[in-house]
N, CA, C and O atoms as a GROMACS GRO file, in nm:
protein
  592
    1MET      N    1   1.230   4.957  -5.861
    1MET     CA    2   1.341   4.881  -5.808
    1MET      C    3   1.295   4.743  -5.759
    1MET      O    4   1.368   4.645  -5.772
    2ASP      N    5   1.174   4.735  -5.702
    2ASP     CA    6   1.123   4.606  -5.656
    2ASP      C    7   1.104   4.509  -5.771
    2ASP      O    8   1.130   4.390  -5.757
    3ASP      N    9   1.058   4.560  -5.887
    3ASP     CA   10   1.042   4.474  -6.004
    3ASP      C   11   1.176   4.419  -6.049
    3ASP      O   12   1.186   4.302  -6.086
    4LEU      N   13   1.279   4.501  -6.044
    4LEU     CA   14   1.413   4.458  -6.083
    4LEU      C   15   1.464   4.352  -5.986
    4LEU      O   16   1.521   4.252  -6.030
    5MET      N   17   1.445   4.372  -5.857
    5MET     CA   18   1.490   4.272  -5.759
    5MET      C   19   1.413   4.141  -5.775
    5MET      O   20   1.470   4.034  -5.758
    6ASP      N   21   1.283   4.151  -5.807
    6ASP     CA   22   1.205   4.029  -5.832
    6ASP      C   23   1.260   3.953  -5.952
    6ASP      O   24   1.269   3.830  -5.950
    7LEU      N   25   1.296   4.027  -6.056
    7LEU     CA   26   1.354   3.965  -6.175
    7LEU      C   27   1.486   3.898  -6.140
    7LEU      O   28   1.513   3.786  -6.183
    8TYR      N   29   1.569   3.966  -6.062
    8TYR     CA   30   1.697   3.910  -6.021
    8TYR      C   31   1.677   3.782  -5.941
    8TYR      O   32   1.747   3.683  -5.963
    9ARG      N   33   1.583   3.785  -5.849
    9ARG     CA   34   1.556   3.665  -5.769
    9ARG      C   35   1.513   3.549  -5.858
    9ARG      O   36   1.553   3.435  -5.837
   10GLU      N   37   1.431   3.579  -5.958
   10GLU     CA   38   1.382   3.475  -6.048
   10GLU      C   39   1.498   3.413  -6.129
   10GLU      O   40   1.501   3.292  -6.150
   11VAL      N   41   1.591   3.496  -6.174
   11VAL     CA   42   1.707   3.445  -6.248
   11VAL      C   43   1.789   3.351  -6.158
   11VAL      O   44   1.829   3.243  -6.202
   12ILE      N   45   1.811   3.391  -6.035
   12ILE     CA   46   1.888   3.307  -5.942
   12ILE      C   47   1.815   3.176  -5.914
   12ILE      O   48   1.877   3.070  -5.914
   13LEU      N   49   1.685   3.183  -5.891
   13LEU     CA   50   1.608   3.060  -5.866
   13LEU      C   51   1.611   2.968  -5.987
   13LEU      O   52   1.624   2.846  -5.972
   14ASP      N   53   1.598   3.025  -6.106
   14ASP     CA   54   1.600   2.944  -6.229
   14ASP      C   55   1.733   2.871  -6.244
   14ASP      O   56   1.736   2.752  -6.273
   15HIS      N   57   1.844   2.942  -6.223
   15HIS     CA   58   1.976   2.880  -6.237
   15HIS      C   59   2.004   2.780  -6.125
   15HIS      O   60   2.082   2.687  -6.144
   16ASN      N   61   1.941   2.798  -6.011
   16ASN     CA   62   1.957   2.700  -5.904
   16ASN      C   63   1.878   2.574  -5.935
   16ASN      O   64   1.927   2.463  -5.917
   17ARG      N   65   1.756   2.591  -5.983
   17ARG     CA   66   1.670   2.475  -6.012
   17ARG      C   67   1.720   2.397  -6.133
   17ARG      O   68   1.713   2.274  -6.135
   18GLN      N   69   1.770   2.468  -6.234
   18GLN     CA   70   1.817   2.406  -6.357
   18GLN      C   71   1.956   2.462  -6.392
   18GLN      O   72   1.970   2.539  -6.486
   19PRO      N   73   2.056   2.422  -6.316
   19PRO     CA   74   2.190   2.477  -6.343
   19PRO      C   75   2.239   2.438  -6.482
   19PRO      O   76   2.226   2.323  -6.525
   20ARG      N   77   2.295   2.536  -6.549
   20ARG     CA   78   2.352   2.513  -6.680
   20ARG      C   79   2.496   2.464  -6.663
   20ARG      O   80   2.564   2.500  -6.567
   21ASN      N   81   2.539   2.383  -6.757
   21ASN     CA   82   2.677   2.334  -6.759
   21ASN      C   83   2.713   2.256  -6.633
   21ASN      O   84   2.827   2.262  -6.586
   22PHE      N   85   2.618   2.182  -6.579
   22PHE     CA   86   2.642   2.107  -6.456
   22PHE      C   87   2.691   1.968  -6.492
   22PHE      O   88   2.630   1.898  -6.572
   23GLY      N   89   2.802   1.929  -6.433
   23GLY     CA   90   2.859   1.797  -6.453
   23GLY      C   91   3.005   1.807  -6.492
   23GLY      O   92   3.053   1.914  -6.529
   24ALA      N   93   3.073   1.698  -6.484
   24ALA     CA   94   3.217   1.694  -6.513
   24ALA      C   95   3.243   1.716  -6.661
   24ALA      O   96   3.156   1.696  -6.745
   25LEU      N   97   3.364   1.755  -6.690
   25LEU     CA   98   3.411   1.775  -6.827
   25LEU      C   99   3.538   1.693  -6.843
   25LEU      O  100   3.637   1.716  -6.773
   26ASP      N  101   3.535   1.597  -6.935
   26ASP     CA  102   3.650   1.511  -6.954
   26ASP      C  103   3.677   1.495  -7.103
   26ASP      O  104   3.591   1.444  -7.174
   27PRO      N  105   3.790   1.537  -7.151
   27PRO     CA  106   3.903   1.587  -7.074
   27PRO      C  107   3.889   1.736  -7.046
   27PRO      O  108   3.824   1.810  -7.121
   28ALA      N  109   3.951   1.778  -6.940
   28ALA     CA  110   3.955   1.920  -6.902
   28ALA      C  111   4.101   1.962  -6.892
   28ALA      O  112   4.186   1.885  -6.848
   29ASP      N  113   4.127   2.085  -6.932
   29ASP     CA  114   4.263   2.138  -6.921
   29ASP      C  115   4.292   2.192  -6.782
   29ASP      O  116   4.406   2.188  -6.736
   30LYS      N  117   4.189   2.241  -6.717
   30LYS     CA  118   4.202   2.296  -6.582
   30LYS      C  119   4.089   2.242  -6.496
   30LYS      O  120   3.973   2.240  -6.537
   31VAL      N  121   4.124   2.198  -6.376
   31VAL     CA  122   4.026   2.149  -6.279
   31VAL      C  123   4.062   2.211  -6.144
   31VAL      O  124   4.172   2.191  -6.094
   32VAL      N  125   3.969   2.286  -6.088
   32VAL     CA  126   3.992   2.349  -5.958
   32VAL      C  127   3.872   2.323  -5.869
   32VAL      O  128   3.758   2.348  -5.908
   33SER      N  129   3.898   2.272  -5.750
   33SER     CA  130   3.793   2.251  -5.651
   33SER      C  131   3.787   2.371  -5.560
   33SER      O  132   3.889   2.433  -5.529
   34GLY      N  133   3.666   2.403  -5.516
   34GLY     CA  134   3.649   2.516  -5.425
   34GLY      C  135   3.558   2.479  -5.310
   34GLY      O  136   3.468   2.395  -5.323
   35VAL      N  137   3.583   2.543  -5.197
   35VAL     CA  138   3.501   2.519  -5.079
   35VAL      C  139   3.475   2.651  -5.008
   35VAL      O  140   3.562   2.738  -5.000
   36ASN      N  141   3.355   2.663  -4.956
   36ASN     CA  142   3.316   2.776  -4.872
   36ASN      C  143   3.282   2.716  -4.736
   36ASN      O  144   3.168   2.674  -4.714
   37PRO      N  145   3.377   2.713  -4.644
   37PRO     CA  146   3.355   2.649  -4.515
   37PRO      C  147   3.240   2.712  -4.434
   37PRO      O  148   3.176   2.643  -4.355
   38LEU      N  149   3.216   2.838  -4.454
   38LEU     CA  150   3.111   2.907  -4.379
   38LEU      C  151   2.973   2.850  -4.410
   38LEU      O  152   2.891   2.832  -4.320
   39CYS      N  153   2.947   2.823  -4.537
   39CYS     CA  154   2.815   2.779  -4.580
   39CYS      C  155   2.811   2.629  -4.612
   39CYS      O  156   2.704   2.568  -4.614
   40GLY      N  157   2.928   2.571  -4.639
   40GLY     CA  158   2.934   2.430  -4.675
   40GLY      C  159   2.928   2.406  -4.825
   40GLY      O  160   2.917   2.291  -4.868
   41ASP      N  161   2.935   2.512  -4.905
   41ASP     CA  162   2.935   2.497  -5.050
   41ASP      C  163   3.063   2.427  -5.095
   41ASP      O  164   3.172   2.457  -5.046
   42LYS      N  165   3.049   2.333  -5.188
   42LYS     CA  166   3.163   2.264  -5.246
   42LYS      C  167   3.138   2.252  -5.395
   42LYS      O  168   3.030   2.211  -5.438
   43MET      N  169   3.238   2.287  -5.473
   43MET     CA  170   3.222   2.276  -5.618
   43MET      C  171   3.355   2.247  -5.683
   43MET      O  172   3.461   2.274  -5.627
   44THR      N  173   3.347   2.192  -5.803
   44THR     CA  174   3.465   2.172  -5.886
   44THR      C  175   3.437   2.234  -6.021
   44THR      O  176   3.332   2.211  -6.081
   45LEU      N  177   3.531   2.314  -6.067
   45LEU     CA  178   3.520   2.381  -6.195
   45LEU      C  179   3.610   2.310  -6.296
   45LEU      O  180   3.725   2.278  -6.265
   46PHE      N  181   3.559   2.288  -6.415
   46PHE     CA  182   3.632   2.223  -6.524
   46PHE      C  183   3.637   2.319  -6.642
   46PHE      O  184   3.534   2.372  -6.683
   47LEU      N  185   3.755   2.343  -6.696
   47LEU     CA  186   3.771   2.429  -6.812
   47LEU      C  187   3.843   2.355  -6.924
   47LEU      O  188   3.939   2.282  -6.901
   48LYS      N  189   3.794   2.374  -7.044
   48LYS     CA  190   3.862   2.327  -7.166
   48LYS      C  191   3.904   2.452  -7.241
   48LYS      O  192   3.821   2.536  -7.276
   49LEU      N  193   4.033   2.464  -7.266
   49LEU     CA  194   4.087   2.582  -7.333
   49LEU      C  195   4.116   2.551  -7.479
   49LEU      O  196   4.149   2.438  -7.517
   50ASP      N  197   4.103   2.654  -7.560
   50ASP     CA  198   4.140   2.648  -7.701
   50ASP      C  199   4.229   2.768  -7.726
   50ASP      O  200   4.182   2.876  -7.762
   51GLY      N  201   4.359   2.748  -7.707
   51GLY     CA  202   4.451   2.861  -7.716
   51GLY      C  203   4.426   2.957  -7.601
   51GLY      O  204   4.439   2.920  -7.484
   52ASN      N  205   4.389   3.080  -7.634
   52ASN     CA  206   4.364   3.184  -7.535
   52ASN      C  207   4.215   3.198  -7.502
   52ASN      O  208   4.175   3.295  -7.438
   53ARG      N  209   4.135   3.104  -7.545
   53ARG     CA  210   3.990   3.111  -7.522
   53ARG      C  211   3.942   2.995  -7.436
   53ARG      O  212   4.001   2.886  -7.435
   54ILE      N  213   3.833   3.020  -7.367
   54ILE     CA  214   3.767   2.915  -7.290
   54ILE      C  215   3.668   2.848  -7.385
   54ILE      O  216   3.565   2.906  -7.420
   55ALA      N  217   3.699   2.727  -7.426
   55ALA     CA  218   3.614   2.654  -7.520
   55ALA      C  219   3.493   2.595  -7.450
   55ALA      O  220   3.384   2.589  -7.507
   56ASN      N  221   3.511   2.552  -7.325
   56ASN     CA  222   3.401   2.493  -7.250
   56ASN      C  223   3.427   2.512  -7.102
   56ASN      O  224   3.541   2.515  -7.056
   57ALA      N  225   3.318   2.526  -7.027
   57ALA     CA  226   3.326   2.541  -6.882
   57ALA      C  227   3.209   2.466  -6.821
   57ALA      O  228   3.094   2.482  -6.864
   58ARG      N  229   3.239   2.385  -6.721
   58ARG     CA  230   3.135   2.310  -6.650
   58ARG      C  231   3.170   2.309  -6.501
   58ARG      O  232   3.283   2.339  -6.463
   59PHE      N  233   3.074   2.274  -6.421
   59PHE     CA  234   3.097   2.264  -6.276
   59PHE      C  235   3.009   2.155  -6.220
   59PHE      O  236   2.909   2.116  -6.279
   60GLN      N  237   3.050   2.107  -6.104
   60GLN     CA  238   2.967   2.012  -6.029
   60GLN      C  239   2.992   2.034  -5.881
   60GLN      O  240   3.096   2.087  -5.841
   61GLY      N  241   2.897   1.993  -5.802
   61GLY     CA  242   2.911   2.007  -5.658
   61GLY      C  243   2.778   2.034  -5.592
   61GLY      O  244   2.672   2.020  -5.654
   62THR      N  245   2.786   2.071  -5.467
   62THR     CA  246   2.666   2.101  -5.391
   62THR      C  247   2.683   2.236  -5.322
   62THR      O  248   2.794   2.276  -5.286
   63GLY      N  249   2.574   2.304  -5.305
   63GLY     CA  250   2.580   2.433  -5.238
   63GLY      C  251   2.444   2.497  -5.230
   63GLY      O  252   2.344   2.442  -5.274
   64CYS      N  253   2.444   2.613  -5.172
   64CYS     CA  254   2.320   2.688  -5.159
   64CYS      C  255   2.278   2.742  -5.295
   64CYS      O  256   2.354   2.735  -5.392
   65ALA      N  257   2.158   2.796  -5.302
   65ALA     CA  258   2.102   2.845  -5.428
   65ALA      C  259   2.192   2.951  -5.492
   65ALA      O  260   2.210   2.952  -5.614
   66ILE      N  261   2.247   3.040  -5.412
   66ILE     CA  262   2.330   3.147  -5.467
   66ILE      C  263   2.460   3.092  -5.524
   66ILE      O  264   2.504   3.136  -5.630
   67SER      N  265   2.520   2.999  -5.457
   67SER     CA  266   2.644   2.939  -5.505
   67SER      C  267   2.623   2.865  -5.636
   67SER      O  268   2.700   2.883  -5.730
   68VAL      N  269   2.520   2.784  -5.644
   68VAL     CA  270   2.491   2.708  -5.765
   68VAL      C  271   2.454   2.802  -5.879
   68VAL      O  272   2.504   2.787  -5.991
   69ALA      N  273   2.368   2.899  -5.852
   69ALA     CA  274   2.325   2.992  -5.957
   69ALA      C  275   2.442   3.074  -6.009
   69ALA      O  276   2.454   3.095  -6.130
   70SER      N  277   2.527   3.120  -5.920
   70SER     CA  278   2.641   3.200  -5.962
   70SER      C  279   2.735   3.119  -6.050
   70SER      O  280   2.781   3.169  -6.153
   71SER      N  281   2.763   2.996  -6.013
   71SER     CA  282   2.850   2.910  -6.094
   71SER      C  283   2.785   2.878  -6.228
   71SER      O  284   2.854   2.875  -6.331
   72SER      N  285   2.656   2.857  -6.229
   72SER     CA  286   2.583   2.830  -6.353
   72SER      C  287   2.591   2.949  -6.448
   72SER      O  288   2.622   2.934  -6.566
   73MET      N  289   2.562   3.067  -6.396
   73MET     CA  290   2.567   3.188  -6.479
   73MET      C  291   2.709   3.216  -6.526
   73MET      O  292   2.731   3.259  -6.640
   74MET      N  293   2.805   3.191  -6.439
   74MET     CA  294   2.946   3.214  -6.473
   74MET      C  295   2.988   3.125  -6.590
   74MET      O  296   3.048   3.173  -6.686
   75THR      N  297   2.957   2.994  -6.582
   75THR     CA  298   3.000   2.903  -6.689
   75THR      C  299   2.932   2.938  -6.821
   75THR      O  300   2.992   2.925  -6.927
   76GLU      N  301   2.809   2.982  -6.815
   76GLU     CA  302   2.740   3.025  -6.937
   76GLU      C  303   2.812   3.144  -7.000
   76GLU      O  304   2.834   3.148  -7.121
   77ARG      N  305   2.846   3.238  -6.917
   77ARG     CA  306   2.901   3.364  -6.966
   77ARG      C  307   3.043   3.350  -7.023
   77ARG      O  308   3.075   3.414  -7.123
   78VAL      N  309   3.128   3.270  -6.961
   78VAL     CA  310   3.269   3.270  -7.000
   78VAL      C  311   3.301   3.183  -7.122
   78VAL      O  312   3.409   3.195  -7.178
   79LYS      N  313   3.210   3.098  -7.163
   79LYS     CA  314   3.237   3.015  -7.281
   79LYS      C  315   3.263   3.104  -7.402
   79LYS      O  316   3.184   3.192  -7.435
   80GLY      N  317   3.376   3.078  -7.466
   80GLY     CA  318   3.412   3.154  -7.585
   80GLY      C  319   3.491   3.280  -7.556
   80GLY      O  320   3.544   3.341  -7.649
   81MET      N  321   3.501   3.320  -7.431
   81MET     CA  322   3.574   3.441  -7.396
   81MET      C  323   3.724   3.415  -7.392
   81MET      O  324   3.768   3.303  -7.368
   82THR      N  325   3.802   3.521  -7.416
   82THR     CA  326   3.946   3.510  -7.400
   82THR      C  327   3.978   3.507  -7.251
   82THR      O  328   3.897   3.547  -7.167
   83ILE      N  329   4.095   3.459  -7.220
   83ILE     CA  330   4.139   3.456  -7.080
   83ILE      C  331   4.145   3.598  -7.025
   83ILE      O  332   4.102   3.622  -6.912
   84GLU      N  333   4.198   3.692  -7.102
   84GLU     CA  334   4.210   3.831  -7.056
   84GLU      C  335   4.072   3.891  -7.026
   84GLU      O  336   4.052   3.955  -6.923
   85ASP      N  337   3.975   3.870  -7.118
   85ASP     CA  338   3.840   3.922  -7.097
   85ASP      C  339   3.773   3.855  -6.977
   85ASP      O  340   3.697   3.918  -6.904
   86THR      N  341   3.801   3.726  -6.959
   86THR     CA  342   3.744   3.653  -6.845
   86THR      C  343   3.798   3.708  -6.714
   86THR      O  344   3.722   3.724  -6.618
   87LEU      N  345   3.926   3.737  -6.709
   87LEU     CA  346   3.984   3.793  -6.586
   87LEU      C  347   3.932   3.934  -6.559
   87LEU      O  348   3.913   3.972  -6.443
   88ALA      N  349   3.908   4.011  -6.664
   88ALA     CA  350   3.847   4.143  -6.646
   88ALA      C  351   3.704   4.129  -6.595
   88ALA      O  352   3.660   4.207  -6.510
   89LEU      N  353   3.631   4.030  -6.646
   89LEU     CA  354   3.495   4.004  -6.598
   89LEU      C  355   3.499   3.961  -6.451
   89LEU      O  356   3.415   4.004  -6.372
   90TYR      N  357   3.596   3.877  -6.415
   90TYR     CA  358   3.612   3.838  -6.274
   90TYR      C  359   3.624   3.963  -6.186
   90TYR      O  360   3.557   3.974  -6.084
   91ASP      N  361   3.710   4.057  -6.226
   91ASP     CA  362   3.730   4.180  -6.147
   91ASP      C  363   3.599   4.258  -6.133
   91ASP      O  364   3.567   4.307  -6.025
   92THR      N  365   3.525   4.269  -6.242
   92THR     CA  366   3.398   4.342  -6.240
   92THR      C  367   3.298   4.275  -6.146
   92THR      O  368   3.234   4.342  -6.065
   93VAL      N  369   3.285   4.144  -6.158
   93VAL     CA  370   3.190   4.071  -6.074
   93VAL      C  371   3.235   4.076  -5.928
   93VAL      O  372   3.152   4.094  -5.839
   94HIS      N  373   3.363   4.060  -5.902
   94HIS     CA  374   3.413   4.065  -5.765
   94HIS      C  375   3.384   4.202  -5.703
   94HIS      O  376   3.339   4.210  -5.589
   95ASP      N  377   3.409   4.309  -5.778
   95ASP     CA  378   3.379   4.444  -5.728
   95ASP      C  379   3.230   4.460  -5.703
   95ASP      O  380   3.190   4.523  -5.604
   96MET      N  381   3.147   4.405  -5.790
   96MET     CA  382   3.002   4.413  -5.771
   96MET      C  383   2.959   4.340  -5.644
   96MET      O  384   2.880   4.392  -5.566
   97LEU      N  385   3.012   4.220  -5.625
   97LEU     CA  386   2.972   4.139  -5.510
   97LEU      C  387   3.017   4.200  -5.378
   97LEU      O  388   2.945   4.194  -5.278
   98THR      N  389   3.135   4.258  -5.377
   98THR     CA  390   3.190   4.312  -5.253
   98THR      C  391   3.152   4.456  -5.229
   98THR      O  392   3.181   4.511  -5.122
   99GLY      N  393   3.088   4.519  -5.328
   99GLY     CA  394   3.048   4.658  -5.311
   99GLY      C  395   3.161   4.756  -5.327
   99GLY      O  396   3.148   4.873  -5.289
  100ASN      N  397   3.274   4.712  -5.384
  100ASN     CA  398   3.388   4.801  -5.404
  100ASN      C  399   3.368   4.899  -5.518
  100ASN      O  400   3.439   4.999  -5.528
  101ALA      N  401   3.272   4.870  -5.604
  101ALA     CA  402   3.246   4.958  -5.717
  101ALA      C  403   3.105   4.933  -5.768
  101ALA      O  404   3.048   4.826  -5.745
  102ASP      N  405   3.051   5.031  -5.835
  102ASP     CA  406   2.922   5.012  -5.901
  102ASP      C  407   2.951   4.971  -6.044
  102ASP      O  408   2.986   5.054  -6.128
  103PRO      N  409   2.936   4.842  -6.072
  103PRO     CA  410   2.970   4.792  -6.204
  103PRO      C  411   2.866   4.834  -6.308
  103PRO      O  412   2.755   4.873  -6.272
  104PRO      N  413   2.902   4.825  -6.434
  104PRO     CA  414   2.807   4.856  -6.540
  104PRO      C  415   2.706   4.740  -6.554
  104PRO      O  416   2.726   4.649  -6.634
  105LEU      N  417   2.598   4.746  -6.477
  105LEU     CA  418   2.503   4.636  -6.473
  105LEU      C  419   2.446   4.603  -6.610
  105LEU      O  420   2.416   4.487  -6.639
  106ASP      N  421   2.433   4.704  -6.697
  106ASP     CA  422   2.379   4.678  -6.830
  106ASP      C  423   2.473   4.591  -6.913
  106ASP      O  424   2.428   4.528  -7.009
  107GLN      N  425   2.600   4.587  -6.879
  107GLN     CA  426   2.696   4.506  -6.953
  107GLN      C  427   2.708   4.365  -6.894
  107GLN      O  428   2.770   4.277  -6.955
  108LEU      N  429   2.651   4.344  -6.779
  108LEU     CA  430   2.664   4.214  -6.713
  108LEU      C  431   2.550   4.117  -6.747
  108LEU      O  432   2.558   3.999  -6.714
  109ASP      N  433   2.446   4.166  -6.812
  109ASP     CA  434   2.332   4.082  -6.847
  109ASP      C  435   2.280   4.011  -6.722
  109ASP      O  436   2.257   4.074  -6.619
  110LYS      N  437   2.262   3.879  -6.731
  110LYS     CA  438   2.206   3.802  -6.618
  110LYS      C  439   2.294   3.806  -6.493
  110LYS      O  440   2.243   3.791  -6.382
  111LEU      N  441   2.423   3.827  -6.510
  111LEU     CA  442   2.511   3.832  -6.393
  111LEU      C  443   2.474   3.946  -6.300
  111LEU      O  444   2.509   3.943  -6.182
  112ALA      N  445   2.405   4.046  -6.350
  112ALA     CA  446   2.360   4.157  -6.266
  112ALA      C  447   2.266   4.108  -6.156
  112ALA      O  448   2.248   4.175  -6.055
  113ALA      N  449   2.206   3.991  -6.177
  113ALA     CA  450   2.118   3.934  -6.075
  113ALA      C  451   2.192   3.910  -5.943
  113ALA      O  452   2.130   3.906  -5.837
  114LEU      N  453   2.322   3.896  -5.951
  114LEU     CA  454   2.401   3.871  -5.831
  114LEU      C  455   2.430   3.999  -5.752
  114LEU      O  456   2.484   3.992  -5.641
  115SER      N  457   2.396   4.114  -5.807
  115SER     CA  458   2.429   4.240  -5.740
  115SER      C  459   2.360   4.255  -5.605
  115SER      O  460   2.412   4.322  -5.516
  116GLY      N  461   2.245   4.193  -5.588
  116GLY     CA  462   2.175   4.202  -5.461
  116GLY      C  463   2.244   4.128  -5.348
  116GLY      O  464   2.212   4.151  -5.231
  117VAL      N  465   2.337   4.041  -5.380
  117VAL     CA  466   2.407   3.962  -5.278
  117VAL      C  467   2.486   4.051  -5.184
  117VAL      O  468   2.499   4.019  -5.066
  118ARG      N  469   2.537   4.162  -5.234
  118ARG     CA  470   2.620   4.246  -5.147
  118ARG      C  471   2.543   4.305  -5.030
  118ARG      O  472   2.603   4.353  -4.934
  119GLU      N  473   2.411   4.300  -5.037
  119GLU     CA  474   2.329   4.345  -4.923
  119GLU      C  475   2.332   4.243  -4.809
  119GLU      O  476   2.289   4.272  -4.698
  120PHE      N  477   2.384   4.125  -4.838
  120PHE     CA  478   2.391   4.016  -4.740
  120PHE      C  479   2.535   3.967  -4.733
  120PHE      O  480   2.570   3.870  -4.800
  121PRO      N  481   2.620   4.033  -4.655
  121PRO     CA  482   2.763   4.002  -4.653
  121PRO      C  483   2.797   3.854  -4.633
  121PRO      O  484   2.897   3.806  -4.686
  122SER      N  485   2.716   3.783  -4.558
  122SER     CA  486   2.746   3.642  -4.536
  122SER      C  487   2.726   3.558  -4.662
  122SER      O  488   2.774   3.445  -4.668
  123ARG      N  489   2.656   3.612  -4.763
  123ARG     CA  490   2.631   3.537  -4.886
  123ARG      C  491   2.729   3.571  -4.998
  123ARG      O  492   2.729   3.506  -5.103
  124VAL      N  493   2.811   3.673  -4.977
  124VAL     CA  494   2.908   3.713  -5.081
  124VAL      C  495   3.003   3.596  -5.112
  124VAL      O  496   3.036   3.574  -5.228
  125LYS      N  497   3.045   3.524  -5.011
  125LYS     CA  498   3.136   3.411  -5.032
  125LYS      C  499   3.068   3.298  -5.109
  125LYS      O  500   3.133   3.226  -5.185
  126CYS      N  501   2.937   3.284  -5.090
  126CYS     CA  502   2.862   3.183  -5.166
  126CYS      C  503   2.865   3.218  -5.315
  126CYS      O  504   2.893   3.133  -5.399
  127ALA      N  505   2.837   3.343  -5.345
  127ALA     CA  506   2.830   3.388  -5.485
  127ALA      C  507   2.967   3.392  -5.550
  127ALA      O  508   2.978   3.376  -5.672
  128SER      N  509   3.070   3.412  -5.472
  128SER     CA  510   3.204   3.429  -5.531
  128SER      C  511   3.284   3.299  -5.540
  128SER      O  512   3.392   3.300  -5.600
  129LEU      N  513   3.237   3.191  -5.484
  129LEU     CA  514   3.314   3.066  -5.482
  129LEU      C  515   3.356   3.022  -5.622
  129LEU      O  516   3.475   3.000  -5.646
  130GLY      N  517   3.263   3.009  -5.712
  130GLY     CA  518   3.296   2.966  -5.848
  130GLY      C  519   3.389   3.062  -5.918
  130GLY      O  520   3.476   3.022  -5.996
  131TRP      N  521   3.371   3.191  -5.890
  131TRP     CA  522   3.456   3.294  -5.951
  131TRP      C  523   3.600   3.284  -5.902
  131TRP      O  524   3.694   3.303  -5.979
  132HIS      N  525   3.617   3.253  -5.774
  132HIS     CA  526   3.753   3.234  -5.722
  132HIS      C  527   3.819   3.111  -5.785
  132HIS      O  528   3.938   3.112  -5.815
  133ALA      N  529   3.740   3.006  -5.806
  133ALA     CA  530   3.794   2.887  -5.873
  133ALA      C  531   3.832   2.921  -6.017
  133ALA      O  532   3.935   2.874  -6.066
  134LEU      N  533   3.751   3.002  -6.083
  134LEU     CA  534   3.781   3.044  -6.220
  134LEU      C  535   3.912   3.122  -6.227
  134LEU      O  536   3.997   3.094  -6.312
  135LYS      N  537   3.927   3.218  -6.139
  135LYS     CA  538   4.050   3.297  -6.140
  135LYS      C  539   4.172   3.210  -6.111
  135LYS      O  540   4.275   3.224  -6.176
  136ALA      N  541   4.159   3.119  -6.014
  136ALA     CA  542   4.270   3.030  -5.983
  136ALA      C  543   4.305   2.941  -6.102
  136ALA      O  544   4.422   2.917  -6.129
  137ALA      N  545   4.204   2.894  -6.172
  137ALA     CA  546   4.228   2.808  -6.287
  137ALA      C  547   4.304   2.880  -6.398
  137ALA      O  548   4.382   2.819  -6.471
  138LEU      N  549   4.282   3.010  -6.409
  138LEU     CA  550   4.343   3.087  -6.517
  138LEU      C  551   4.474   3.156  -6.480
  138LEU      O  552   4.549   3.196  -6.568
  139THR      N  553   4.501   3.170  -6.350
  139THR     CA  554   4.620   3.247  -6.311
  139THR      C  555   4.716   3.173  -6.220
  139THR      O  556   4.831   3.214  -6.206
  140GLU      N  557   4.673   3.065  -6.159
  140GLU     CA  558   4.757   2.994  -6.063
  140GLU      C  559   4.768   2.848  -6.101
  140GLU      O  560   4.700   2.800  -6.192
  141ASP      N  561   4.852   2.780  -6.033
  141ASP     CA  562   4.862   2.637  -6.051
  141ASP      C  563   4.797   2.569  -5.930
  141ASP      O  564   4.850   2.473  -5.874
  142ALA      N  565   4.681   2.621  -5.892
  142ALA     CA  566   4.612   2.572  -5.773
  142ALA      C  567   4.510   2.466  -5.812
  142ALA      O  568   4.444   2.476  -5.916
  143ALA      N  569   4.498   2.366  -5.730
  143ALA     CA  570   4.398   2.262  -5.752
  143ALA      C  571   4.278   2.283  -5.662
  143ALA      O  572   4.174   2.219  -5.679
  144GLU      N  573   4.293   2.374  -5.564
  144GLU     CA  574   4.183   2.397  -5.469
  144GLU      C  575   4.187   2.541  -5.419
  144GLU      O  576   4.294   2.598  -5.399
  145VAL      N  577   4.068   2.598  -5.400
  145VAL     CA  578   4.056   2.732  -5.344
  145VAL      C  579   3.954   2.728  -5.231
  145VAL      O  580   3.870   2.638  -5.223
  146SER      N  581   3.964   2.826  -5.145
  146SER     CA  582   3.869   2.841  -5.035
  146SER      C  583   3.830   2.987  -5.024
  146SER      O  584   3.910   3.076  -5.054
  147THR      N  585   3.709   3.012  -4.981
  147THR     CA  586   3.665   3.151  -4.963
  147THR      C  587   3.713   3.206  -4.830
  147THR      O  588   3.686   3.322  -4.799
  148GLU      N  589   3.781   3.127  -4.753
  148GLU     CA  590   3.835   3.175  -4.624
  148GLU      C  591   3.975   3.227  -4.640
  148GLU      O  592   4.035   3.272  -4.543
   0.00000   0.00000   0.00000
């Protein structure tokens, strides 16, 4: 188990040091800003849709390592996914982060690295910020979300 946690930590550090899909996307079909007042994380999510699929996803902002890594991994994963599959993935990740369910970690690939966050309740909001922005972008007409 320690080897697995070390691997997870390394994935998070890698995505924090070299975030994927970082920067604005213009033009974007959906733009949602998010804030985590507890930690000070701030991010903006940009989505380009192609019908029912996410053609491109990018983010920008500042935050702690977990917030940046989670948003980086999220944007990597959702590119090319349908909106329905993306919302199902949101539910799985949210349940994993909050400890409401034991998700199928083998199906989450690198996102499983975030499973250790639930051991630190104050960091769950950091990891979930980008995910809340994603859900809002796909289901609401919201321009901003907060983890509070």
